[in-house]
C-alpha positions as CSV (number, residue, x, y, z in Angstrom):
1,M,-110.4,-16.4,-79.7
2,T,-108.6,-19.2,-81.5
3,H,-107.7,-16.5,-84.4
4,I,-105.8,-14.7,-82.0
5,L,-104.0,-17.1,-80.9
6,F,-103.1,-18.0,-84.3
7,Q,-102.0,-14.5,-85.1
8,L,-99.7,-14.7,-81.6
9,T,-97.6,-17.0,-83.4
10,H,-96.8,-15.3,-86.2
11,L,-96.2,-11.4,-84.3
12,P,-92.1,-10.4,-84.2
13,P,-91.1,-10.6,-80.4
14,L,-91.5,-7.0,-79.9
15,G,-95.0,-7.1,-81.3
16,V,-95.9,-10.5,-78.6
17,Y,-94.7,-8.4,-75.6
18,A,-96.6,-5.4,-76.6
19,F,-99.7,-7.4,-76.9
20,V,-99.4,-9.1,-73.8
21,L,-99.1,-6.3,-72.1
22,L,-101.8,-4.4,-73.3
23,W,-104.3,-7.6,-73.2
24,L,-103.3,-8.0,-69.4
25,A,-103.7,-4.3,-68.6
26,G,-107.0,-4.4,-70.5
27,E,-108.3,-7.5,-68.6
28,S,-107.2,-6.0,-65.6
29,V,-109.2,-2.9,-65.7
30,G,-112.5,-5.1,-66.5
31,L,-112.6,-5.9,-70.1
32,P,-113.8,-9.4,-70.5
33,L,-110.7,-10.4,-71.9
34,P,-109.3,-14.3,-70.8
35,D,-105.9,-14.5,-70.3
36,E,-105.4,-18.0,-69.5
37,A,-105.2,-19.4,-73.2
38,I,-103.4,-16.3,-74.1
39,L,-100.8,-16.6,-71.2
40,L,-100.5,-20.9,-72.1
41,T,-99.9,-19.8,-76.0
42,L,-97.2,-17.3,-75.0
43,G,-95.6,-19.9,-72.9
44,F,-95.2,-21.8,-76.1
45,L,-93.9,-19.2,-78.0
46,A,-91.1,-18.9,-75.4
47,H,-90.7,-22.9,-75.5
48,R,-90.3,-22.7,-79.3
49,G,-87.7,-19.8,-79.0
50,T,-90.1,-17.3,-80.6
51,V,-89.7,-15.1,-77.6
52,S,-88.1,-15.3,-74.0
53,L,-89.5,-16.3,-71.2
54,F,-88.2,-13.8,-68.6
55,P,-89.2,-10.7,-70.5
56,L,-92.6,-12.2,-71.5
57,I,-93.4,-12.9,-67.6
58,L,-92.2,-9.3,-66.8
59,C,-94.3,-7.6,-69.7
60,A,-97.3,-9.8,-68.5
61,V,-97.0,-8.9,-64.8
62,A,-96.5,-5.0,-65.8
63,G,-99.8,-5.3,-67.8
64,S,-101.6,-7.0,-65.0
65,A,-100.1,-4.7,-62.4
66,I,-100.9,-1.4,-64.5
67,G,-104.6,-2.4,-65.1
68,A,-105.0,-3.6,-61.7
69,A,-103.7,-0.4,-60.4
70,V,-105.7,1.8,-62.4
71,S,-108.7,0.2,-61.2
72,Y,-107.8,0.3,-58.0
73,Q,-107.4,4.1,-57.7
74,I,-110.7,4.7,-59.5
75,G,-112.3,2.6,-56.7
76,Y,-110.5,4.0,-53.9
77,A,-110.6,7.8,-55.0
78,L,-113.8,8.1,-57.0
79,G,-115.8,5.6,-54.8
80,R,-118.6,3.0,-55.5
81,P,-121.0,5.4,-57.9
82,V,-118.4,5.7,-60.2
83,V,-117.6,1.9,-60.0
84,V,-121.1,0.7,-60.5
85,R,-121.7,3.0,-63.7
86,L,-118.5,1.3,-65.3
87,A,-119.1,-1.9,-64.1
88,S,-122.3,-2.1,-65.6
89,R,-120.8,-1.4,-69.1
90,V,-119.2,-4.6,-68.9
91,G,-122.1,-6.9,-67.4
92,V,-120.8,-6.7,-63.6
93,S,-123.5,-6.2,-61.8
94,P,-123.7,-4.1,-58.2
95,K,-124.1,-7.1,-56.5
96,R,-121.3,-9.1,-57.5
97,L,-119.0,-5.8,-57.0
98,D,-120.4,-5.3,-53.6
99,E,-120.0,-9.0,-52.6
100,A,-116.4,-8.9,-53.7
101,A,-115.7,-5.8,-51.8
102,T,-116.5,-7.2,-48.9
103,W,-114.8,-10.1,-49.0
104,V,-111.8,-8.1,-49.7
105,R,-112.5,-6.1,-46.7
106,R,-112.7,-8.9,-44.5
107,R,-109.4,-10.6,-45.8
108,G,-107.4,-7.6,-46.5
109,G,-103.9,-8.4,-48.3
110,I,-104.5,-12.1,-48.4
111,G,-107.9,-11.3,-50.3
112,V,-106.3,-9.0,-52.8
113,F,-103.6,-11.5,-53.4
114,L,-106.0,-14.6,-53.6
115,T,-108.1,-12.4,-56.3
116,R,-104.9,-12.0,-58.4
117,V,-104.7,-15.6,-59.0
118,I,-108.6,-16.7,-59.0
119,P,-109.6,-16.2,-62.9
120,F,-113.0,-15.6,-62.6
121,A,-112.5,-12.4,-60.1
122,R,-109.4,-10.5,-61.5
123,N,-111.7,-8.0,-63.5
124,V,-113.5,-7.0,-60.6
125,A,-110.9,-7.5,-57.7
126,S,-109.2,-4.4,-57.7
127,Y,-112.3,-1.8,-58.2
128,A,-113.7,-3.8,-54.9
129,A,-110.1,-3.2,-53.4
130,G,-110.6,0.4,-54.1
131,I,-114.2,0.5,-52.9
132,A,-113.2,-1.3,-49.3
133,A,-110.5,1.5,-48.8
134,I,-107.9,-1.2,-48.5
135,P,-104.8,1.0,-47.9
136,P,-102.4,1.2,-50.7
137,R,-99.6,-0.1,-48.3
138,V,-101.5,-3.1,-48.3
139,F,-102.8,-3.3,-51.7
140,Y,-99.8,-3.0,-53.9
141,P,-97.6,-5.4,-52.5
142,A,-100.6,-8.1,-52.2
143,M,-101.6,-7.1,-55.9
144,L,-98.0,-7.5,-57.5
145,L,-97.2,-10.4,-55.6
146,G,-100.7,-12.2,-57.2
147,A,-100.0,-10.8,-60.6
148,L,-96.2,-12.5,-60.3
149,V,-97.4,-15.6,-59.2
150,W,-100.3,-16.1,-61.7
151,C,-98.4,-14.7,-64.8
152,T,-95.1,-16.9,-63.8
153,T,-97.1,-20.0,-63.1
154,V,-99.8,-19.8,-66.3
155,T,-96.8,-18.9,-68.6
156,S,-94.3,-21.3,-67.4
157,L,-97.0,-23.8,-67.8
158,G,-97.1,-23.2,-71.5
159,D,-93.3,-23.5,-71.5
160,A,-93.6,-26.9,-70.1
161,L,-96.3,-28.2,-72.0
162,G,-94.5,-27.4,-75.5
163,G,-95.7,-28.6,-78.3
164,N,-98.3,-30.2,-76.4
165,Y,-100.4,-26.6,-75.3
166,Q,-103.0,-27.0,-77.7
167,S,-104.2,-30.6,-76.8
168,I,-104.4,-28.9,-73.4
169,L,-106.4,-25.8,-74.6
170,H,-108.9,-28.1,-76.3
171,L,-109.3,-30.5,-73.2
172,G,-109.9,-27.3,-70.9
173,S,-107.5,-25.3,-69.8
174,K,-109.2,-23.4,-67.4
175,G,-109.9,-26.0,-65.5
176,L,-106.6,-27.2,-65.3
177,L,-105.4,-23.9,-64.4
178,I,-108.1,-23.2,-61.9
179,G,-106.7,-26.3,-60.2
180,G,-103.3,-24.9,-60.0
181,G,-104.5,-21.9,-59.2
182,L,-106.1,-23.4,-56.1
183,V,-102.6,-25.3,-55.2
184,V,-100.9,-22.1,-55.0
185,I,-103.6,-20.4,-52.9
186,A,-103.5,-23.3,-50.6
187,L,-99.7,-23.1,-50.1
188,F,-99.6,-19.5,-49.8
189,G,-102.6,-19.7,-47.3
190,W,-100.9,-22.4,-45.2
191,I,-97.2,-20.6,-45.1
192,S,-99.4,-17.4,-44.3
193,W,-100.9,-19.5,-41.3
194,R,-97.5,-20.7,-40.0
195,L,-95.9,-17.3,-40.1
196,V,-99.0,-15.9,-38.1
197,R,-99.3,-18.6,-35.5
198,R,-95.4,-18.4,-35.0
199,R,-95.7,-14.5,-34.4
200,R,-98.4,-15.1,-31.9
201,L,-96.5,-17.9,-29.9
202,G,-93.6,-15.5,-30.0
203,Q,-95.8,-12.6,-28.3
204,S,-97.2,-14.9,-25.8
205,G,-94.1,-16.3,-24.8
206,P,-92.1,-14.8,-21.9
């Protein structure tokens, strides 16, 4: 992993943009590719001026969305048996897949959004949403919003940390990012709760 991070700092801008798109797409279709350290490093490259932050985030979101869309369509169109066979090749058990599908089915769009910002759930989340028969009109907006929040947050964090990003990686970036992700999730949940509560109060009024 350290070698990959080092090589990223020597790629030309177009190479960096292509890399992040393909890497995030691969991670979202279930390949065991960690993206936290990659996105932090890419944010550092934006801070250094090697790449521009906005196109970088755009490519990251596009890659994440492409991979998630492919995974979802496989689960939605081909069903659980096909997904179980695919998941077993990357070390995902049927039990974990079924638990993820049940969790997403109960929560709908909010569940889809949350799985895009939780590090340990993204590689099976979209398959699970497809198996759970989450409607496309619910899945795609929630997935895109989650991908946008996650990629923007982590890449911007790398940009903000600047030259200190390597120290953060060594100190435990995953814990930091999970903590940041939980803050984002809590904020989104609070806003959603307020909107639902306001709508219910409006419907119960005269």
